[in-house]
C-alpha positions in Angstrom: 21.2 7.3 -28.2 19.8 4.6 -25.9 16.4 5.0 -24.3 18.0 5.5 -20.9 20.3 8.3 -22.1 17.5 10.0 -23.9 15.5 10.3 -20.7 18.6 11.4 -18.8 19.2 14.2 -21.2 15.5 15.3 -20.9 15.8 15.1 -17.1 18.9 17.3 -16.9 17.2 19.9 -19.1 14.6 20.9 -16.5 14.9 19.0 -13.2 16.8 20.1 -10.1 17.1 17.0 -7.9 17.0 17.1 -4.1 20.1 17.0 -1.9 22.3 17.0 -4.9 25.1 19.0 -6.5 23.8 19.0 -10.0 27.3 19.2 -11.5 27.8 15.6 -10.2 25.1 14.5 -12.7 27.5 15.3 -15.6 29.5 12.2 -14.7 26.9 10.3 -12.7 23.6 10.9 -14.4 20.3 10.0 -12.7 19.2 6.4 -13.2 15.8 6.3 -14.9 13.6 3.8 -13.1 10.9 2.1 -15.1 9.3 -0.1 -12.4 9.7 -1.7 -9.0 8.8 -4.9 -7.4 9.6 -6.1 -3.9 13.1 -4.9 -2.9 14.2 -4.3 -6.5 13.9 -1.3 -8.8 14.4 -1.7 -12.5 15.8 0.9 -14.9 14.9 1.7 -18.5 17.5 -0.8 -19.7 16.2 -3.6 -17.6 19.0 -3.5 -15.0 17.8 -4.2 -11.4 19.0 -2.5 -8.2 18.3 -3.7 -4.6 16.8 -0.8 -2.8 18.9 -1.1 0.4 17.7 2.3 1.7 14.0 1.9 1.1 14.0 4.9 -1.2 15.0 7.4 1.5 13.6 5.3 4.3 10.0 5.3 3.3 9.3 1.9 1.7 8.2 -0.8 4.2 6.6 -3.6 2.2 8.3 -3.5 -1.1 7.7 -1.6 -4.3 4.3 -2.1 -6.0 2.8 -4.0 -3.0 -0.5 -5.5 -4.2 -2.4 -5.0 -1.0 -1.5 -1.3 -1.0 -2.2 -1.0 -4.7 -5.7 -2.3 -4.2 -6.4 0.0 -1.2 -5.3 3.0 -3.2 -7.3 2.0 -6.3 -10.4 1.4 -4.1 -10.1 4.8 -2.4 -9.4 6.6 -5.7 -12.7 5.3 -7.1 -14.6 6.6 -4.1 -13.1 9.9 -2.9 -9.7 11.4 -3.9 -9.8 14.6 -1.7 -12.1 16.8 0.3 -11.4 19.9 2.4 -10.6 18.8 5.9 -11.9 21.9 7.7 -15.5 21.2 8.8 -15.5 17.9 6.7 -14.1 14.5 7.4 -14.2 11.0 5.8 -14.0 7.3 6.7 -10.3 6.8 5.9 -9.1 9.6 8.2 -11.3 8.5 11.0 -10.2 4.9 10.8 -6.6 5.9 10.4 -6.7 8.1 13.5 -8.3 5.3 15.5 -5.7 2.8 14.2 -2.7 5.0 14.9 -3.8 5.8 18.4 -4.2 2.1 19.0 -0.5 1.4 18.3 1.0 4.6 19.6 2.7 5.1 23.0 0.2 5.3 25.8 -1.4 8.7 26.4 -1.2 10.0 22.8 -4.9 10.6 22.0 -5.3 13.3 19.4 -4.1 13.5 15.7 -3.3 16.5 13.6 -2.8 15.8 9.9 0.1 17.2 7.7 1.5 16.2 4.4 5.3 15.5 5.0 7.8 15.0 7.8 9.0 18.6 7.9 5.4 19.9 8.2 4.7 17.5 11.1 7.7 19.0 12.9 6.5 22.5 12.2 3.1 21.6 13.6 4.7 20.2 16.7 6.9 23.2 17.3 4.0 25.6 16.8 1.7 23.5 19.1 4.2 23.5 21.9 4.9 27.3 21.7 1.2 28.2 21.5 0.4 25.7 24.3 2.7 27.5 26.8 1.5 30.9 25.7 -2.1 29.8 26.4 -1.2 28.3 29.7 0.2 31.6 30.8 3.9 30.7 30.6 4.9 33.4 28.2 8.6 33.0 28.9 8.7 29.5 27.5 9.6 30.3 23.9 12.8 28.4 23.2 13.5 24.9 21.9 16.2 22.4 22.8 17.6 20.1 20.2 20.8 18.0 20.0 23.9 18.5 18.1 23.8 16.4 14.8 20.0 16.4 15.0 18.0 16.3 11.8 14.3 17.3 11.7 13.6 18.4 8.2 14.2 21.2 5.7 11.6 23.9 6.3 12.7 26.9 8.4 11.4 25.8 11.8 12.5 22.2 11.3 15.9 23.3 9.9 16.3 25.6 13.0 16.1 22.6 15.4 18.3 20.6 13.1 22.0 20.4 14.0 23.7 19.2 10.9 25.6 22.1 9.5 25.8 20.6 6.0 22.1 21.4 5.6 21.6 24.5 7.8 24.8 26.5 8.0 24.1 28.8 5.0 20.7 29.6 6.4 21.8 30.5 9.9 20.7 34.2 9.6 17.1 33.0 8.9 16.9 30.5 11.7 15.5 30.8 15.2 17.9 30.5 18.2 18.0 27.0 19.6 19.6 25.6 22.8 21.8 22.8 21.7 23.4 20.4 24.2 25.9 17.8 22.9 24.3 14.6 21.6 25.3 11.1 22.6 28.2 9.7 20.6 28.5 6.0 21.5 31.1 5.1 18.9 33.5 7.8 20.3 32.1 7.8 23.9 34.0 10.4 26.0 33.0 8.4 29.1 34.5 5.1 27.8 31.1 3.4 28.1 29.1 1.1 25.7 25.6 1.9 24.6 24.3 -1.6 25.4 25.0 -1.3 29.2 25.7 2.4 30.0 23.6 4.6 32.2 23.6 7.4 29.6 26.2 9.5 31.4 26.2 11.8 28.4 22.8 13.0 29.5 24.6 15.5 31.8 24.9 17.9 28.9 21.2 18.0 28.5 20.5 18.2 32.2 22.9 21.1 32.6 21.2 23.3 30.0 17.7 22.4 31.3 18.5 23.2 34.9 19.9 26.6 33.8 17.2 27.6 31.3 14.1 25.6 32.0 12.0 28.7 32.5 12.6 29.6 28.9 12.2 26.2 27.3 8.9 25.1 25.8 10.0 21.8 24.3 12.8 19.4 23.7 12.7 17.7 20.3 14.6 14.5 19.7 15.0 11.6 17.3 14.4 8.6 19.7 17.2 6.0 19.8 18.8 6.8 16.5 20.1 10.1 15.0 19.5 9.1 11.5 20.9 11.8 9.2 23.9 12.1 11.5 25.0 8.7 10.4 22.6 6.3 12.1 24.0 7.2 15.5 22.4 4.8 18.0 22.3 5.6 21.7 21.0 4.2 25.0 17.3 3.9 25.9 18.3 5.2 29.3 18.8 8.6 27.7 15.2 8.8 26.8 14.1 7.6 30.3 16.1 10.4 31.9 14.8 12.9 29.3 11.1 12.1 30.0 11.7 12.6 33.8 13.4 15.9 33.2 10.7 17.2 31.0 8.0 16.3 33.5 9.9 18.0 36.3 10.1 21.4 34.5 6.9 21.5 32.4 8.8 21.0 29.1 7.0 19.3 26.2 8.9 16.3 24.8 8.6 16.1 21.0 9.6 12.7 19.6 10.5 12.9 15.9 9.7 9.3 14.9 9.6 10.2 11.2 12.6 8.0 10.3 12.6 5.6 13.2 8.9 4.8 13.6 6.8 1.9 12.1 9.1 -0.9 13.1 12.5 0.4 11.9 14.1 0.0 15.3 12.5 -3.4 16.2 9.6 -1.8 18.0 6.6 -0.1 16.5 8.0 3.2 17.7 11.4 3.9 19.0 10.1 5.4 22.2 8.9 1.9 23.1 12.5 0.9 23.8 12.5 3.2 26.8 8.8 2.6 27.6 8.1 6.3 27.5 5.5 8.5 25.9 6.2 11.9 24.4 3.8 14.8 24.6 3.8 15.1 20.8 5.0 12.5 18.3 5.7 13.2 14.7 5.3 10.5 12.1 5.6 10.3 8.3 7.8 8.2 5.9 6.8 4.7 6.7 3.3 5.8 7.6 2.2 5.2 4.0 4.8 2.5 3.3 6.5 4.6 0.7 3.5 5.5 -1.5 2.2 9.0 -0.7 3.1 12.1 1.2 1.3 12.1 4.6 2.3 13.0 8.1 0.8 13.1 11.6 1.4 15.0 14.8 0.0 12.9 17.5 -0.4 14.4 21.0 -1.8 14.1 24.5 -5.0 15.4 25.7 -3.0 17.9 27.8 -1.8 19.6 24.6 -5.2 19.4 22.8 -7.2 20.8 25.8 -5.2 24.0 25.9 -6.6 24.9 22.5 -10.2 23.9 23.2 -12.4 27.0 23.9 -14.9 29.4 22.5 -13.7 30.9 19.2 -13.4 34.5 20.5 -10.7 33.5 22.9 -8.5 32.9 19.8 -7.0 29.7 21.2 -7.7 27.7 18.1 -4.7 26.2 16.2 -5.1 27.9 12.9 -2.6 25.8 11.0 -3.7 24.1 7.7 -2.4 22.4 4.6 -4.5 22.1 1.4 -4.0 18.3 1.4 -4.6 17.8 5.1 -6.3 14.4 5.7 -6.0 13.5 2.1 -8.2 10.4 1.6 -5.7 8.6 -0.7 -2.9 8.9 1.8 -5.1 8.0 4.7 -6.4 4.8 2.9 -2.8 3.7 2.1 -1.7 4.4 5.7 -4.7 2.5 7.1 -3.7 -0.5 4.9 -0.1 -0.2 6.2 -1.3 -0.6 9.7 -3.5 -3.6 8.7 -0.4 -5.3 7.1 1.5 -4.8 10.4 -1.2 -6.6 12.3 -2.1 -9.3 9.7 1.5 -10.3 8.9 3.0 -9.8 12.4 5.6 -7.5 10.9 7.3 -6.6 14.2 8.0 -10.2 15.0 9.1 -11.0 11.5 11.5 -8.0 11.6 13.1 -9.3 14.7 14.0 -12.5 12.9 15.3 -10.6 9.9 17.3 -8.2 12.0 19.2 -11.3 13.4 19.9 -12.4 9.8 21.2 -8.9 9.0 23.5 -9.0 12.0 24.8 -12.5 11.0 25.5 -11.6 7.4 27.1 -8.3 8.3 29.5 -10.1 10.7 30.3 -12.6 8.0 31.1 -10.1 5.3 31.9 -6.7 6.8 33.5 -6.7 10.2 36.9 -8.0 9.1 37.5 -5.1 6.6 40.3 -2.9 7.7 38.4 0.4 7.4 35.2 -0.6 9.1 35.4 1.1 12.5 32.0 0.0 13.8 29.0 -2.0 12.8 25.9 -0.8 14.6 22.4 -2.0 14.5 19.0 -1.5 16.0 16.3 -3.6 14.5 16.0 -3.0 10.7 18.6 -0.2 10.8 22.2 -1.1 10.4 25.3 1.0 9.6 29.0 0.7 9.2 31.3 3.7 10.0 34.4 3.9 7.8 37.6 5.1 9.5 41.2 5.7 8.6 42.4 3.9 11.7 40.4 1.5 13.8 42.5 2.2 16.9 42.1 6.0 16.9 38.7 6.0 15.2 39.9 8.8 12.9 37.5 9.5 10.1 38.1 10.4 6.5 38.2 14.0 5.3 34.6 14.8 4.2 36.0 16.4 1.0 37.2 13.0 -0.2 33.5 11.8 -0.3 34.5 8.3 0.6 30.9 7.1 1.1 29.8 8.7 -2.1 32.5 6.9 -4.1 31.6 3.6 -2.6 27.9 4.3 -3.3 28.7 4.8 -7.0 30.5 1.5 -7.2 27.7 -0.3 -5.4 25.1 1.1 -7.8 27.0 -0.2 -10.7 26.9 -3.6 -9.0 23.2 -3.5 -8.4 22.7 -2.3 -4.8 21.6 1.2 -3.7 23.7 2.2 -0.7 23.3 6.0 -0.5 25.8 7.1 2.2 25.8 9.6 5.1 29.3 11.0 5.0 31.6 8.2 6.1 28.7 6.0 7.1 27.2 3.3 4.8 23.8 2.3 6.1 21.3 -0.5 5.4 17.6 0.2 5.8 15.9 -2.2 3.4 12.2 -2.9 2.9 10.8 -5.4 5.4 10.0 -7.9 2.6 13.8 -8.5 2.1 14.7 -12.2 2.3 17.9 -14.0 3.5 19.3 -14.4 0.0 18.8 -10.7 -0.7 20.3 -9.7 2.6 23.4 -11.8 1.7 23.6 -10.2 -1.7 23.3 -6.7 -0.1 26.3 -7.2 2.2 28.3 -9.0 -0.4 28.0 -6.1 -2.7 28.8 -3.7 0.1 32.0 -5.7 0.9 33.0 -5.7 -2.8 32.4 -2.0 -3.2 34.3 -1.0 0.0 37.2 -3.3 -1.0 37.3 -2.0 -4.5 37.4 1.6 -3.4 40.3 1.1 -0.9 42.2 -1.2 -3.2 42.3 1.4 -6.0 
């Protein structure tokens, strides 16, 4: 038995992998990764794979980045962790200052969590308690879009709108008001996202006008509904949403977990619309793919509603054992320094043009590619049966999954979202690697449909 197979057998004996039907692993066992460098991962047999999805959207500056390695080592030799209630430390203080400096205007206070879902839970609880303490007791409901994804814990799953993840748990979930999300590929108004006035916003406006007295917050993934298939929509939608929330005392929660830190071409996706949310959730790229850490960043308006003498019981009594973990904070702080030192946002704008060029050269002529869509360093192709009708494939055929398996064999990780193949590579990717990424995507799609 090879070294790889030995480890695979040991893995299957005890490990239950995330977002997986474990029976699939009988024919497609987990690839045992030994090491990573730059955009590549290397398995136990020495085979390399281009990480075109940034290991679930977290890796920004490549695997085993020396600057981040050094920052982590330095912090580990100084302080690994300390209780964050009544104690603090340099890395957390400097990270809070740094994140406020680059966040949308008006966000001024930071609450620490340890993963994206917990940041969403924090934001939901903050909004609910805020309105209770402001005397608006009827404001207890949340609004979230169809096809939304906000995480896997119960509150986050409740505001999510992808039935694949939440349907079985419906009896456990809180009731959420759910207007229809933008669908620019199959726009019912016959418009295009690049120049429309977000006519689709009328669905949101309708529910808010009817139920605003009951709504505490609207949570949204700005610009891109990621897990829905990288569904990109107009910035005008966000502009209208901010105005609507202001008019009816509704908190706007921006879930920037997947789209923040330069993914969309701006530091945060809200910047495309030049708006500021009341609460912004960040994680994933916050630590450049190294350690679990999340932040809920909010306005003084939210913070001040909790600031009072203890007997009033207005404190936000939410905590995590690893809140403000120094190792995570040190890595996140170094991540922000890399953005500034290496002018990452400007560099990404150059690379996003290369991604567009290579996709047009190698992908758009394929008969089953219905749309190529892109915003910054996020790109996606939607596969269809018919380009004219835009009819998709039956989900049970697992078209994207079959193409993913072919691509992995060819050395590129293209984990799909249903019928959507997406590209979200680390920012250190170069032109040669981008070309290889799309070439393998082309070969894999062609091989599947030519079977």
